[in-house]
N, C-alpha and C positions, 0 to 999 in steps of 0.2 A: 504494500500500500504506500503510495506517495504521501509524505507529510507535506501539508500546505503550511509552510511556516509564515508567521506574521512578520511583516517588515517593520523594522525600527524606524520611527520617523520623529523628527522634531517638528511639532506643530504649534501653531499660534494658540494662545490660551483661549481664544474665542472659537476655536474650531470644535467640531463635533467628534467625540471619540467613539461613541456607540450609537448607531441608528437602529431603532426597532420599528418595524412597519407591520401593522395588521397581525400582531402575534396573538394566537389562540393556544390555550393549553387545556388538554383533556386528561382526566384521570378515569380511564374506562369510559363510562357514559357521562361522567360529570364534567361540565364545561366550566373550568376553574378560572380561566383568563379569557376575556372576550375582546378581540380586536384592538389590542393596545398599540398605539403609536407614541414613541417618545424618542427624543434626541438628548443624549447625555453628553454634556460638554467636557472638553479636555481640562484637566487640572482644576476641578471644581468639586465641591461636596454636594451631591444630590441626595436628598432624603426622600424615602418612600414612607408615607404615613397612611393610616386608615385603621378601621376597626379590626379586631381579631378575625381571621378567616376571610379577609377581603381580597387576598391574592398577592399581597406585596412580596412576601417571601418566595412564593411560587414563581413570580416574575423575576425576582432577583436571581433565582437558581437557573433561569433560562440563559442568563448572560455568561455563564461559564459551563453550560451544559451539564450541571449537576443533576438535572431532571432525567438525564440519560440513565442514571442508576436505578430509576423506578420503572419496573416492567410495564405497568399499566399506563404510563405517562406518554402522551403524544404532543409534540409542539409543532405548530404550523406558523407560517409567516416568515418574515425576513429579519435577521439580526446581524448587523455588520459591525465589525471592529476595524476601524480605519479603512472602511469601504471593502473589507474582505468578509465574505459570508462565513460565519463561524459554524454553520450547520452543513457546509459543503462536505461531501463524503470523503474528500481528501484530507480534511482537517483531523489531526490526531487530538482527541480531547485532552490527553495528558499535556501536550505542548500548549494547548489553549489555556489550561489551568495554571501553567507557569506564567502566562501573560496576564491572566485575569485571576488574581489571588483571592482567597476567601477567608474570612474570619467569622467563626460561628458564635451563636448565642452563649453557649457554655464554653469556657476555656477548655481546650482539649489537647494539652501537650502530650506528645508521645511518651511512653514509659522509658525514656532515655535521658541522658545528661542534657543539661542546658545547651552545651556545645552541639551535641548530636541532633537536638531538635532543630537548630538553625541550619546545621550543615546538611541535613537530610536532602532537601530539594536540590541545592547546588551539586551534591554528589550524584543523584540519579539523573540530573540533566547535563552532567559533565561540564559544569561551569568553572571548575577549578583544576588547574594543571598539576598542582602539588599541594602539600600540606600548608606551606606558607600562604599560598593564594586562598586556600580554604579558611585559614585563620583570619585573613583580611576580610573576607566576605562575612564571616561570623561577627567580627567586631563591628564592621560597618552596619550590619543589619540590626544588631543590638543597640547601637547608637541611634539609628533612625527610629527605633521603637522606644527610645528614652529609657533603656534598661541597663545599658552597659555599666554605668557607675555602680549599680546595685549588685551586679552578678560577676563582674570581671575577675574577682578572686575566688570564685567557686564554680567555674564553668563545667567541672566534672560532677557537680551535684545534680541530683535528679530534678528535671523540670517540674515534676508533680509536687515537689516539696516547696515550691514558691507560694506566696499568697495569691488569692484569686485575681487581684488586679495585676500582679506581676505575671501570672500565668497568661492572662489575656494579652499583655504586652509581648510576652514570649511568642505567642501565636501570631501576633502582628509581625514580629521579627522574622519568624519562620515564613510568613507569606511574602515579605519583601525581599527575602534572600535570593529568590529566583529572578530578581529584577523585573517584576511585573509592570504593566502600564496602567492597570486598573485594579483597585482593591474593592471587593464586595464585603460588606459587614452586615451580618444578620443579627440585629439587636445585640450588639457587642457589649453593652453595659448592663443588660437586664439582670445578670447574675452578680453584679458588683455593688459594693457599698458606695455611698456618695463621694467619698474621697477618691477611691479608685476610678469612679465614673468621671470625675473632674479631670483626673490625669489622662484618661483615655480620650476624653473630648479635646483636651489641649493638644494631644498627640495627633488626633484627626485633623485639626486645624493646620498643624505643621506638615502633615503628609500631603496635603493638597498642592503644595508647591511642586511636588514631584509626580504625583499620581492623580488619576481621576478616581474619586472615592464615591461609592454608592452605599448608603446606609439605610437599612430598614430599622425603624424605631417605633415603639409604641408610645414614646414620650414626645408630645408636641413641643414641650419646652426644649428638649434636646435638639429636635429638628430646627427650631428657631435659633438655637445657639450655634450649631455647627455647620449648617448648610447654606449654600447660596441659591440652590434650586430645590423646589419641593414638588413632589407628585402625590396627589391624593387618590387612593384607590378605595372603591366601594363595590361590594358584590361582584368582584372579578373585573370591574371596568376601571380604566383610568379616567377619573372624573375631571381632574384639573391639574395642570402642570405649569409652573412659572417661577418667577423670582420669589424666594422664600418670604421676603417682606410683604409682597403683594398678596400672596396666598393667605397669610395670616391676618392682614389688615383690610384687604379689599377683595375677598374671594368673589369670583364671578358666578359660581354655581351655588344654588341654595343648599345642595347637599354638603358642599365643603363648609359653608358657613354653619350648618347644623352640627357638623362634626367638631369644628373648632370651638363652638360655643357650648359643646357638651350635650346637645340634644340627641345626637346619635353616637353610638360607640360601644 
């Protein structure tokens, strides 16, 4: 099978990184996502908000083909990363997920050392020629995840021994170690205490200088704090998408206003 590898490009910050057109998702007979069109900009934090079960996490998982792992799931429509179709048969999903990293709701470090958690992706993708290069990647990734100072003297300690907030930052370091262009975050703070949440939110703000970040959050306050663009999902539909400030202060759709003011949710 030919790998269709994604080209590295320097793009202007106003350019579109991911274009989704007429995306539908089915779980068996259930129509979970209905005709979603959205353009996700380069080097911006885009938040997906909406009530539980509205489809925001399902749609997020379309962006790196995580739904491929569910037998009953079928995705139709077009999703392009830098104008390349991520569902093209020539695309290797493993290569795609190196480009479109993911951080999950619950911190899920591997049962390995802190060092090996971060080194895992670069090793399987052959990104380091020797131990010195791998050491550099591990340090750089831990620095980008604002964790290096806390763990640099115990890289051989198990990642599972860190606090919840540190584990989540370790998972972010693991995700950025393969030099992705997009970071998907599925409610990355919902299992964390307020202090750890604030640290991760601050980190998200720093990461957008380098990556396009897409975050699913159940917290409207979090979306307002960290994102520049917000998409509101309801019953499998993308109801409204725009500048975060406008979505929260001047929503155009009455369903968005009802959600933001607490009448639905």
